[in-house]
SEZAZA-963759 format. One record per residue (C-alpha): residue number from 1; residue in three letters; x, y, z. Coordinates in steps of 0.2 Angstrom, whole numbers, plus 2048, in hexadecimal, padded with zeros to 3 digits. Example, Ala and Ser with C-alpha at 12.3 -4.5 7.8 and 13.67 -1.06 7.14 Angstrom:
<atoms>
<atom 1,"Ala",<83E,7EA,827>>
<atom 2,"Ser",<844,7FB,824>>
</atoms>
This chain:
<atoms>
<atom 1,"Met",<7CF,89E,7B8>>
<atom 2,"Lys",<7D2,88D,7BF>>
<atom 3,"Lys",<7E1,883,7B8>>
<atom 4,"Asp",<7DD,871,7B2>>
<atom 5,"Val",<7E7,862,7B8>>
<atom 6,"Val",<7E5,852,7AF>>
<atom 7,"Ile",<7E9,843,7BB>>
<atom 8,"Ile",<7EC,832,7B3>>
<atom 9,"Gly",<7E6,825,7C0>>
<atom 10,"Gly",<7D8,826,7CD>>
<atom 11,"Gly",<7E2,81D,7DB>>
<atom 12,"Ile",<7E6,824,7EC>>
<atom 13,"Gly",<7F3,82F,7E5>>
<atom 14,"Gly",<7E8,836,7D7>>
<atom 15,"Leu",<7DA,839,7E2>>
<atom 16,"Met",<7E4,841,7F0>>
<atom 17,"Ser",<7ED,84C,7E3>>
<atom 18,"Gly",<7DC,851,7DD>>
<atom 19,"Cys",<7D5,856,7EE>>
<atom 20,"Leu",<7E5,860,7F2>>
<atom 21,"Leu",<7E4,869,7E2>>
<atom 22,"Cys",<7D2,86D,7E5>>
<atom 23,"Lys",<7D7,876,7F5>>
<atom 24,"Glu",<7E3,881,7EB>>
<atom 25,"Gly",<7D6,886,7DD>>
<atom 26,"Tyr",<7DB,87A,7D0>>
<atom 27,"Arg",<7CF,86F,7C6>>
<atom 28,"Pro",<7D5,85D,7C6>>
<atom 29,"Ile",<7CF,851,7B8>>
<atom 30,"Ile",<7D2,83F,7BD>>
<atom 31,"Ile",<7D2,832,7B0>>
<atom 32,"Glu",<7D0,820,7B6>>
<atom 33,"Gln",<7D1,810,7AC>>
<atom 34,"His",<7C5,806,7B7>>
<atom 35,"Tyr",<7B2,808,7BA>>
<atom 36,"Lys",<7B5,80F,7CB>>
<atom 37,"Val",<7C4,819,7D4>>
<atom 38,"Gly",<7CE,814,7E3>>
<atom 39,"Gly",<7DD,80A,7DD>>
<atom 40,"Gly",<7E2,802,7EE>>
<atom 41,"Leu",<7D2,809,7F6>>
<atom 42,"His",<7C7,800,7E9>>
<atom 43,"Cys",<7BB,7F3,7F0>>
<atom 44,"Phe",<7B1,7E6,7E7>>
<atom 45,"Ser",<7A2,7DC,7ED>>
<atom 46,"Arg",<79E,7C9,7ED>>
<atom 47,"Lys",<78F,7C1,7F5>>
<atom 48,"Gly",<78B,7D1,7FF>>
<atom 49,"Ala",<79D,7D2,806>>
<atom 50,"Ile",<7A7,7E1,802>>
<atom 51,"Phe",<7BA,7DE,7FF>>
<atom 52,"Glu",<7C8,7EA,7FE>>
<atom 53,"Ser",<7D4,7E7,7F0>>
<atom 54,"Gly",<7E3,7F0,7F8>>
<atom 55,"Met",<7E0,7FA,808>>
<atom 56,"His",<7DD,7ED,815>>
<atom 57,"Phe",<7E6,7F4,824>>
<atom 58,"Val",<7E9,806,828>>
<atom 59,"Ser",<7EF,813,835>>
<atom 60,"Gly",<7F2,825,836>>
<atom 61,"Phe",<7E0,82A,83B>>
<atom 62,"Glu",<7E3,82B,84E>>
<atom 63,"Glu",<7E2,83C,856>>
<atom 64,"Thr",<7F3,842,851>>
<atom 65,"Gly",<7F5,837,842>>
<atom 66,"Pro",<7FB,83E,831>>
<atom 67,"Leu",<7EC,838,827>>
<atom 68,"Arg",<7E0,83F,833>>
<atom 69,"Lys",<7E9,850,830>>
<atom 70,"Ile",<7E8,84E,81E>>
<atom 71,"Phe",<7D6,849,81C>>
<atom 72,"Ser",<7D1,856,829>>
<atom 73,"Tyr",<7D9,863,81E>>
<atom 74,"Leu",<7CF,85C,80F>>
<atom 75,"Gly",<7BF,85D,81A>>
<atom 76,"Ile",<7BA,84B,818>>
<atom 77,"Met",<7C1,843,828>>
<atom 78,"Asp",<7B0,842,830>>
<atom 79,"Lys",<7AA,837,821>>
<atom 80,"Ile",<7B8,82A,823>>
<atom 81,"His",<7B4,81B,82E>>
<atom 82,"Val",<7C1,811,836>>
<atom 83,"Gln",<7C2,804,844>>
<atom 84,"Pro",<7D1,803,850>>
<atom 85,"Leu",<7D8,7F2,851>>
<atom 86,"Asp",<7DB,7E9,862>>
<atom 87,"Lys",<7E6,7F5,86C>>
<atom 88,"Asn",<7EF,7E6,875>>
<atom 89,"Arg",<7F0,7DB,865>>
<atom 90,"Phe",<7EF,7E4,855>>
<atom 91,"Glu",<7FA,7D7,84D>>
<atom 92,"Leu",<7FD,7C5,852>>
<atom 93,"Val",<80C,7BB,84A>>
<atom 94,"His",<80B,7A8,84B>>
<atom 95,"Phe",<81A,79D,847>>
<atom 96,"Gly",<815,78B,843>>
<atom 97,"Ser",<826,783,846>>
<atom 98,"Asp",<824,785,859>>
<atom 99,"Asn",<813,78C,85A>>
<atom 100,"Leu",<818,79D,861>>
<atom 101,"Lys",<80C,7AB,861>>
<atom 102,"Val",<812,7BD,863>>
<atom 103,"Thr",<807,7CC,865>>
<atom 104,"Phe",<809,7DE,862>>
<atom 105,"Gly",<800,7ED,86A>>
<atom 106,"Val",<7FB,7FE,865>>
<atom 107,"Gly",<805,80D,86B>>
<atom 108,"Lys",<818,80D,86E>>
<atom 109,"Asp",<818,80A,881>>
<atom 110,"Asn",<80A,7FD,87F>>
<atom 111,"Phe",<814,7F4,871>>
<atom 112,"Ile",<823,7F4,87B>>
<atom 113,"Glu",<81A,7ED,88B>>
<atom 114,"Ile",<811,7DF,882>>
<atom 115,"Leu",<820,7D9,879>>
<atom 116,"Ser",<82B,7DA,888>>
<atom 117,"Lys",<820,7CF,892>>
<atom 118,"Gln",<822,7C2,884>>
<atom 119,"Phe",<835,7C5,883>>
<atom 120,"Pro",<83A,7CC,895>>
<atom 121,"His",<84C,7C9,892>>
<atom 122,"Glu",<84C,7D5,884>>
<atom 123,"Ala",<841,7E2,88C>>
<atom 124,"Asp",<84E,7F0,88C>>
<atom 125,"Asn",<854,7EC,87A>>
<atom 126,"Ile",<842,7ED,874>>
<atom 127,"Arg",<840,7FE,87B>>
<atom 128,"Asn",<850,804,874>>
<atom 129,"Leu",<84C,7FD,863>>
<atom 130,"Met",<83B,806,863>>
<atom 131,"Asp",<843,816,869>>
<atom 132,"Ala",<84F,815,85A>>
<atom 133,"Leu",<841,811,84E>>
<atom 134,"Tyr",<837,820,854>>
<atom 135,"Arg",<846,82B,854>>
<atom 136,"Ile",<849,827,841>>
<atom 137,"Cys",<837,82B,83D>>
<atom 138,"Asp",<838,83B,847>>
<atom 139,"Gln",<847,840,83C>>
<atom 140,"Ile",<83C,83F,82C>>
<atom 141,"Pro",<833,84F,828>>
<atom 142,"Leu",<827,847,81B>>
<atom 143,"Phe",<821,83A,827>>
<atom 144,"Asn",<81D,847,834>>
<atom 145,"Leu",<815,854,829>>
<atom 146,"Arg",<823,860,82D>>
<atom 147,"Thr",<82B,86D,822>>
<atom 148,"Ser",<83D,86B,81D>>
<atom 149,"Ser",<848,86D,80E>>
<atom 150,"Asn",<84C,85B,80F>>
<atom 151,"Gln",<83B,851,810>>
<atom 152,"Trp",<844,840,814>>
<atom 153,"Tyr",<854,845,81D>>
<atom 154,"Leu",<85C,834,81B>>
<atom 155,"Asn",<86D,82F,822>>
<atom 156,"Asp",<878,820,825>>
<atom 157,"Glu",<86E,81A,833>>
<atom 158,"Thr",<85D,81C,82A>>
<atom 159,"Leu",<864,812,81B>>
<atom 160,"Thr",<86A,804,826>>
<atom 161,"Pro",<863,7F3,820>>
<atom 162,"Val",<854,7ED,82B>>
<atom 163,"Asn",<85C,7DD,831>>
<atom 164,"Val",<86C,7E6,836>>
<atom 165,"Phe",<863,7F3,83F>>
<atom 166,"Ile",<858,7E7,849>>
<atom 167,"Glu",<867,7DC,84D>>
<atom 168,"Lys",<870,7EB,854>>
<atom 169,"Tyr",<863,7EC,862>>
<atom 170,"Ile",<85C,7DB,864>>
<atom 171,"Gln",<866,7CC,86A>>
<atom 172,"Asp",<859,7BE,86A>>
<atom 173,"Lys",<85A,7B6,858>>
<atom 174,"Lys",<847,7B2,858>>
<atom 175,"Leu",<842,7C3,85E>>
<atom 176,"Gln",<84D,7CB,850>>
<atom 177,"Ile",<842,7C2,843>>
<atom 178,"Ile",<832,7C5,84C>>
<atom 179,"Leu",<835,7D8,84C>>
<atom 180,"Ala",<836,7D7,839>>
<atom 181,"Trp",<825,7CF,839>>
<atom 182,"Asn",<81D,7DD,82F>>
<atom 183,"Asn",<82A,7DE,820>>
<atom 184,"Thr",<81C,7D7,815>>
<atom 185,"Leu",<814,7E8,817>>
<atom 186,"Tyr",<822,7F0,80E>>
<atom 187,"Ser",<82A,7E3,803>>
<atom 188,"Gly",<838,7E1,80F>>
<atom 189,"Ser",<848,7DA,80A>>
<atom 190,"Lys",<854,7D4,818>>
<atom 191,"Asp",<864,7DC,812>>
<atom 192,"Glu",<85D,7E9,806>>
<atom 193,"Thr",<84F,7F3,80E>>
<atom 194,"Pro",<854,802,817>>
<atom 195,"Ile",<84F,803,829>>
<atom 196,"Tyr",<845,814,827>>
<atom 197,"Ile",<838,80A,81D>>
<atom 198,"His",<836,7FE,82B>>
<atom 199,"Ala",<836,80C,838>>
<atom 200,"Ile",<828,816,82F>>
<atom 201,"Ile",<81D,807,82C>>
<atom 202,"Thr",<81F,800,83E>>
<atom 203,"Lys",<81C,811,847>>
<atom 204,"Phe",<80E,815,83B>>
<atom 205,"Tyr",<804,805,840>>
<atom 206,"Val",<809,804,852>>
<atom 207,"Glu",<802,816,854>>
<atom 208,"Gly",<7F1,812,84E>>
<atom 209,"Ala",<7ED,802,845>>
<atom 210,"Ser",<7DB,801,83E>>
<atom 211,"Arg",<7D0,7FC,830>>
<atom 212,"Phe",<7C3,804,825>>
<atom 213,"Val",<7B2,7FF,82A>>
<atom 214,"Asn",<7A8,7F8,81B>>
<atom 215,"Gly",<7B7,7FA,810>>
<atom 216,"Ser",<7C2,808,809>>
<atom 217,"Gln",<7B8,80C,7FA>>
<atom 218,"His",<7AE,819,804>>
<atom 219,"Val",<7BF,823,806>>
<atom 220,"Ala",<7C1,824,7F3>>
<atom 221,"Asp",<7AF,829,7F1>>
<atom 222,"Glu",<7B0,837,7FD>>
<atom 223,"Met",<7BF,83E,7F4>>
<atom 224,"Val",<7B6,83D,7E4>>
<atom 225,"Lys",<7A8,847,7EC>>
<atom 226,"Met",<7B4,854,7F1>>
<atom 227,"Ile",<7BC,856,7E0>>
<atom 228,"Glu",<7AC,857,7D7>>
<atom 229,"Ala",<7A5,864,7E4>>
<atom 230,"His",<7B4,86F,7DF>>
<atom 231,"Gly",<7B1,86E,7CD>>
<atom 232,"Gly",<7BC,85F,7C9>>
<atom 233,"Lys",<7B8,850,7BE>>
<atom 234,"Val",<7BB,83D,7C0>>
<atom 235,"Ile",<7BA,834,7B0>>
<atom 236,"Leu",<7B8,821,7B1>>
<atom 237,"Lys",<7BC,813,7A5>>
<atom 238,"Lys",<7C9,81C,79B>>
<atom 239,"Glu",<7DA,815,799>>
<atom 240,"Ile",<7E7,822,793>>
<atom 241,"Thr",<7F2,81A,786>>
<atom 242,"Lys",<7FB,828,77E>>
<atom 243,"Ile",<803,839,784>>
<atom 244,"Glu",<807,846,777>>
<atom 245,"Ile",<816,852,77B>>
<atom 246,"Glu",<81C,861,773>>
<atom 247,"Asp",<82B,86C,779>>
<atom 248,"Ser",<82D,862,789>>
<atom 249,"Asn",<81A,865,78D>>
<atom 250,"Ile",<80B,859,78D>>
<atom 251,"Thr",<7FE,860,780>>
<atom 252,"Lys",<7F1,852,783>>
<atom 253,"Val",<7EE,841,789>>
<atom 254,"Ile",<7E5,834,77F>>
<atom 255,"Ala",<7DA,825,785>>
<atom 256,"Ala",<7D8,814,77C>>
<atom 257,"Asp",<7C7,81A,775>>
<atom 258,"Gly",<7CF,829,76D>>
<atom 259,"Ser",<7C9,836,77B>>
<atom 260,"Glu",<7D4,844,77D>>
<atom 261,"Tyr",<7D8,84E,78D>>
<atom 262,"Thr",<7E1,85E,790>>
<atom 263,"Gly",<7E7,868,79F>>
<atom 264,"Asp",<7F4,875,7A5>>
<atom 265,"Tyr",<7FD,867,7AF>>
<atom 266,"Tyr",<7FD,854,7AF>>
<atom 267,"Ile",<7FF,848,7BE>>
<atom 268,"Ser",<803,836,7BB>>
<atom 269,"Asn",<7FD,82A,7C9>>
<atom 270,"Ile",<800,81A,7BF>>
<atom 271,"His",<810,810,7C1>>
<atom 272,"Pro",<81F,819,7B9>>
<atom 273,"Ala",<823,80B,7AE>>
<atom 274,"Tyr",<812,80B,7A6>>
<atom 275,"Leu",<813,81E,7A4>>
<atom 276,"Met",<823,81B,79A>>
<atom 277,"Asp",<81A,80F,78F>>
<atom 278,"Ile",<80D,81D,789>>
<atom 279,"Ile",<81A,82A,786>>
<atom 280,"Asp",<824,82B,775>>
<atom 281,"Pro",<836,826,779>>
<atom 282,"Ala",<83B,836,76F>>
<atom 283,"Asn",<833,841,77D>>
<atom 284,"Ile",<83B,83A,78C>>
<atom 285,"Gln",<84E,837,791>>
<atom 286,"Lys",<853,825,78D>>
<atom 287,"Ala",<85C,823,79E>>
<atom 288,"Tyr",<84E,829,7A8>>
<atom 289,"Arg",<841,81E,79E>>
<atom 290,"Glu",<84C,80E,7A0>>
<atom 291,"Arg",<84F,811,7B2>>
<atom 292,"Leu",<83C,813,7B6>>
<atom 293,"Gln",<838,803,7AB>>
<atom 294,"Asn",<846,7F8,7B3>>
<atom 295,"Leu",<845,7FC,7C5>>
<atom 296,"Glu",<841,7ED,7D0>>
<atom 297,"Asn",<82E,7EC,7D5>>
<atom 298,"Ser",<829,7E6,7E6>>
<atom 299,"Tyr",<821,7D5,7E8>>
<atom 300,"Ser",<80F,7D0,7E4>>
<atom 301,"Ala",<803,7C4,7ED>>
<atom 302,"Phe",<7F7,7B6,7EC>>
<atom 303,"Ile",<7E7,7BC,7F5>>
<atom 304,"Met",<7D8,7B2,7FB>>
<atom 305,"Tyr",<7C8,7BB,7FE>>
<atom 306,"Ile",<7BC,7B1,809>>
<atom 307,"Val",<7A9,7B3,80B>>
<atom 308,"Phe",<7A5,7A9,81B>>
<atom 309,"Lys",<795,7A0,820>>
<atom 310,"Pro",<78B,7A9,82D>>
<atom 311,"Gln",<792,7A7,83F>>
<atom 312,"Ser",<7A0,79B,83A>>
<atom 313,"Phe",<7B1,7A5,83B>>
<atom 314,"Pro",<7B6,7B1,849>>
<atom 315,"Tyr",<7B9,7C3,845>>
<atom 316,"Met",<7CB,7C8,84A>>
<atom 317,"Asn",<7CE,7DA,84E>>
<atom 318,"Tyr",<7E0,7D7,84A>>
<atom 319,"Asn",<7EB,7D1,83C>>
<atom 320,"Tyr",<7F1,7BF,83D>>
<atom 321,"Phe",<802,7BB,835>>
<atom 322,"Tyr",<807,7A9,834>>
<atom 323,"Tyr",<818,7A2,82F>>
<atom 324,"Lys",<81C,78F,82E>>
<atom 325,"Asp",<82D,793,834>>
<atom 326,"Tyr",<837,7A2,839>>
<atom 327,"Asn",<842,7A3,82A>>
<atom 328,"Leu",<832,7A7,820>>
<atom 329,"Val",<831,7B9,827>>
<atom 330,"Trp",<83F,7BE,81C>>
<atom 331,"Asn",<83F,7B0,80F>>
<atom 332,"Ala",<82D,7AD,80B>>
<atom 333,"Ile",<82F,7B4,7F9>>
<atom 334,"Asn",<83D,7A6,7F6>>
<atom 335,"Tyr",<830,798,7F6>>
<atom 336,"Asp",<82F,788,7EB>>
<atom 337,"Leu",<81E,78A,7E2>>
<atom 338,"Lys",<819,778,7E5>>
<atom 339,"Asp",<81A,77C,7F8>>
<atom 340,"Phe",<811,78D,7F7>>
<atom 341,"Pro",<80B,795,802>>
<atom 342,"Gln",<815,793,812>>
<atom 343,"Gly",<80C,7A1,81C>>
<atom 344,"Phe",<7FF,7AF,81A>>
<atom 345,"Met",<7F8,7BE,822>>
<atom 346,"Ala",<7E6,7BD,827>>
<atom 347,"Met",<7D9,7CB,829>>
<atom 348,"Thr",<7C7,7CC,82D>>
<atom 349,"Ser",<7BF,7DD,829>>
<atom 350,"Pro",<7B2,7E6,833>>
<atom 351,"Glu",<7A0,7EA,82F>>
<atom 352,"Thr",<796,7F9,835>>
<atom 353,"Phe",<78E,7EE,843>>
<atom 354,"Gln",<79C,7E1,846>>
<atom 355,"Asn",<799,7D2,851>>
<atom 356,"Glu",<7A4,7C4,857>>
<atom 357,"Tyr",<7A3,7BB,846>>
<atom 358,"Ala",<7AB,7C0,835>>
<atom 359,"Lys",<7A1,7C3,825>>
<atom 360,"Lys",<7B1,7C2,81B>>
<atom 361,"Gly",<7C4,7C0,81B>>
<atom 362,"Met",<7D3,7C3,811>>
<atom 363,"Phe",<7E2,7B7,811>>
<atom 364,"Thr",<7F2,7BD,809>>
<atom 365,"Cys",<803,7B6,804>>
<atom 366,"Ile",<811,7BF,7FB>>
<atom 367,"Met",<814,7B8,7EA>>
<atom 368,"Arg",<820,7BA,7DB>>
<atom 369,"Tyr",<819,7C1,7CB>>
<atom 370,"Asn",<823,7B5,7C1>>
<atom 371,"Asp",<819,7A6,7C7>>
<atom 372,"Phe",<80B,7AC,7BC>>
<atom 373,"Lys",<816,7B5,7AF>>
<atom 374,"Glu",<811,7A8,7A2>>
<atom 375,"Trp",<800,7B0,7A1>>
<atom 376,"Glu",<805,7C2,7A2>>
<atom 377,"Asn",<7FE,7C6,791>>
<atom 378,"Thr",<7EC,7C0,796>>
<atom 379,"Val",<7DE,7CA,79E>>
<atom 380,"Val",<7D2,7C6,7AC>>
<atom 381,"Gly",<7C6,7B8,7A8>>
<atom 382,"Lys",<7D0,7B2,799>>
<atom 383,"Arg",<7E0,7AB,79F>>
<atom 384,"Gly",<7DD,799,79A>>
<atom 385,"Lys",<7DB,788,7A3>>
<atom 386,"Glu",<7ED,786,7A9>>
<atom 387,"Tyr",<7EC,796,7B2>>
<atom 388,"Val",<7DC,792,7BA>>
<atom 389,"Lys",<7E3,781,7BF>>
<atom 390,"Leu",<7F3,788,7C7>>
<atom 391,"Lys",<7E8,795,7D0>>
<atom 392,"Lys",<7DC,788,7D7>>
<atom 393,"Glu",<7EB,77D,7DD>>
<atom 394,"Ile",<7F2,78B,7E6>>
<atom 395,"Glu",<7E1,790,7ED>>
<atom 396,"Thr",<7DF,77E,7F4>>
<atom 397,"Arg",<7F0,77E,7FC>>
<atom 398,"Phe",<7ED,78F,803>>
<atom 399,"Ile",<7DC,789,80B>>
<atom 400,"Asn",<7E4,77A,812>>
<atom 401,"Leu",<7F2,784,81A>>
<atom 402,"Val",<7E5,790,822>>
<atom 403,"Glu",<7DB,781,828>>
<atom 404,"Glu",<7EB,77B,832>>
<atom 405,"Val",<7EB,78C,83B>>
<atom 406,"Phe",<7D8,78F,83D>>
<atom 407,"Pro",<7D0,77E,83E>>
<atom 408,"Asn",<7BE,77E,836>>
<atom 409,"Phe",<7C4,78B,82A>>
<atom 410,"Lys",<7BE,780,81B>>
<atom 411,"Asn",<7AD,77E,822>>
<atom 412,"Ser",<7AB,791,825>>
<atom 413,"Ile",<7AD,795,813>>
<atom 414,"Asp",<79F,79A,808>>
<atom 415,"Lys",<7A8,7A1,7F9>>
<atom 416,"Val",<7BA,7A4,7F4>>
<atom 417,"Ile",<7C1,7B1,7E8>>
<atom 418,"Cys",<7D4,7B0,7E4>>
<atom 419,"Ser",<7DF,7BD,7DD>>
<atom 420,"Thr",<7F0,7BA,7D5>>
<atom 421,"Pro",<7FE,7C6,7D1>>
<atom 422,"Leu",<7F6,7C8,7C0>>
<atom 423,"Thr",<7E6,7CD,7C8>>
<atom 424,"Ile",<7EE,7DA,7D3>>
<atom 425,"Arg",<7F8,7E0,7C4>>
<atom 426,"Asp",<7E8,7E3,7B9>>
<atom 427,"Tyr",<7DC,7EA,7C6>>
<atom 428,"Leu",<7E9,7F5,7CF>>
<atom 429,"Lys",<7F3,7F9,7BF>>
<atom 430,"Ser",<802,7F4,7C9>>
<atom 431,"Lys",<812,7EF,7C0>>
<atom 432,"Glu",<815,7DC,7C2>>
<atom 433,"Gly",<807,7DD,7CF>>
<atom 434,"Gly",<813,7E5,7DB>>
<atom 435,"Leu",<80A,7EA,7EC>>
<atom 436,"Tyr",<816,7F8,7F1>>
<atom 437,"Gly",<81D,800,7E2>>
<atom 438,"Tyr",<82F,800,7DF>>
<atom 439,"Lys",<83A,7F6,7EB>>
<atom 440,"Lys",<846,801,7F6>>
<atom 441,"Asn",<858,7FC,7F8>>
<atom 442,"Ser",<863,803,806>>
<atom 443,"Gln",<873,800,7FB>>
<atom 444,"Asn",<86D,80B,7ED>>
<atom 445,"Leu",<85E,815,7F2>>
<atom 446,"Ile",<861,823,7E5>>
<atom 447,"Lys",<85D,816,7D7>>
<atom 448,"Ser",<84B,813,7DD>>
<atom 449,"Gln",<847,825,7E1>>
<atom 450,"Val",<83A,82C,7D6>>
<atom 451,"Leu",<837,83F,7D7>>
<atom 452,"Ala",<826,847,7D4>>
<atom 453,"Arg",<82D,854,7C8>>
<atom 454,"Thr",<832,84D,7B6>>
<atom 455,"Lys",<83C,854,7A8>>
<atom 456,"Ile",<82B,857,79F>>
<atom 457,"Lys",<827,868,7A5>>
<atom 458,"Asn",<814,866,7A9>>
<atom 459,"Leu",<815,853,7AE>>
<atom 460,"Phe",<816,84E,7C1>>
<atom 461,"Leu",<816,83D,7C9>>
<atom 462,"Thr",<80D,836,7D8>>
<atom 463,"Gly",<808,826,7E0>>
<atom 464,"Gln",<810,818,7E9>>
<atom 465,"Asn",<820,818,7DF>>
<atom 466,"Ile",<824,82A,7E5>>
<atom 467,"Asn",<82B,82A,7F6>>
<atom 468,"Leu",<821,81C,7FF>>
<atom 469,"His",<812,811,7FC>>
<atom 470,"Gly",<802,80D,805>>
<atom 471,"Ile",<7F4,818,80E>>
<atom 472,"Leu",<802,823,816>>
<atom 473,"Gly",<80F,824,808>>
<atom 474,"Val",<804,828,7FA>>
<atom 475,"Pro",<7FB,837,802>>
<atom 476,"Leu",<80C,83E,807>>
<atom 477,"Ser",<812,83B,7F5>>
<atom 478,"Ala",<803,845,7EF>>
<atom 479,"Ile",<807,853,7FA>>
<atom 480,"Val",<819,853,7F3>>
<atom 481,"Thr",<812,853,7E1>>
<atom 482,"Val",<805,860,7E3>>
<atom 483,"Gly",<811,86B,7EC>>
<atom 484,"Glu",<81B,86B,7DC>>
<atom 485,"Leu",<80C,874,7D4>>
<atom 486,"Val",<806,880,7E2>>
<atom 487,"Gly",<815,887,7EC>>
<atom 488,"Gly",<81E,879,7F4>>
<atom 489,"Phe",<81D,86B,800>>
<atom 490,"Asp",<81F,876,80F>>
<atom 491,"Tyr",<811,881,809>>
<atom 492,"Leu",<805,873,809>>
<atom 493,"Val",<80B,86B,819>>
<atom 494,"Asn",<809,87C,822>>
<atom 495,"Lys",<7F7,87D,81C>>
<atom 496,"Ile",<7F3,86B,821>>
<atom 497,"Asn",<7FA,86E,832>>
<atom 498,"Asp",<7F2,87F,835>>
<atom 499,"Lys",<7E1,876,832>>
<atom 500,"Gln",<7E3,86D,842>>
</atoms>
């Protein structure tokens, strides 16, 4: 008889856990609060343009990529559509203060060659740095889908702060900053983030930067099809608001409308702090509860989704980072709100038959949750005039900034949709609108570590707050979580690798 596993939250972690459980003969029951599943894969449509709420830029689908291995094991790789970014310019970083534009290429050797041509005096150091970053990644079994009793294998070197590590190899002050260009992809902090996070993110995208064609929702939909084909269920528009526990075991979970769901095991894919809110304090250790509720969350963002007029704005098969000044690479979050924003990341997403013009674009700038905290007890569409006023002021300044970088941007706009940290919080069920889960600190990594197994015997955790965030980290975390139920991480990794 199949064992039922109730999964709270239909984001990437919940869906991946459900798919992996199906392969082991379990029956997942995924309960999602929104009208569609996906979490970071969720897409919405405006004026015929499909926008991604979270998964705008991916990797891992190249020939030997970890995600290709995982989705091939699930039997749905051929249903996933990705388009590689420009191999000689998957990212461009532009500094307004001296109008310097730096490009990065796909593939380790290509990355080194292209960057070395721009900084020939640092060519040897660039190679040494990349060798070191790759060496760090190769030491981490989880990242490489390799069996080990220690999935992370962290040491003094891998826990070195990012800036300290880069400065050890690179002498040019500008290049030191430039090589930290992607810290916004992991909520990087100059003196706190451990180098292994930077190394994983850098190698991951250097190896196979790409985008989903026509949005990421189709990935979530294919995972749902697999789950349902194996007898699992996906239940929408049900928010779990209470968990009942007896003798350190969950007996049932209850939705806001009174619906009840039971299973042999339970997996939470929601933010751990929200999970603590729906468990009676008497049923969870006080120190554990308070730690999960008080850990620092990664920063949020202000996002402009743009629908362009036909044939008005160029399609860019690369990501465009713009900073008014070099110090913003590490200090963009320390802004004065009246001067916000001072930089952004621009992306244009591909259609099935993509031509030289973009149909849509997304412009993102990292932002503090506290700037909109005044309205945190409101809901979408009912936040009041002052909220709308502030949002409009920021939108106007943001458009003006983009116009400085891309002349004629204003004339290209057909429609603008903006998201604040509150929007992100409410749609992605992300604590404080945090984009990347809990913030990692090299000085106290144990504090931010959250294990998949809990003190409640039949409750397990998954999602971006476990191990690592994003399209890579969350599936890997799901393997760790499901491994706790079915025979271990090594058992699952061996099956995934044997499929190749």
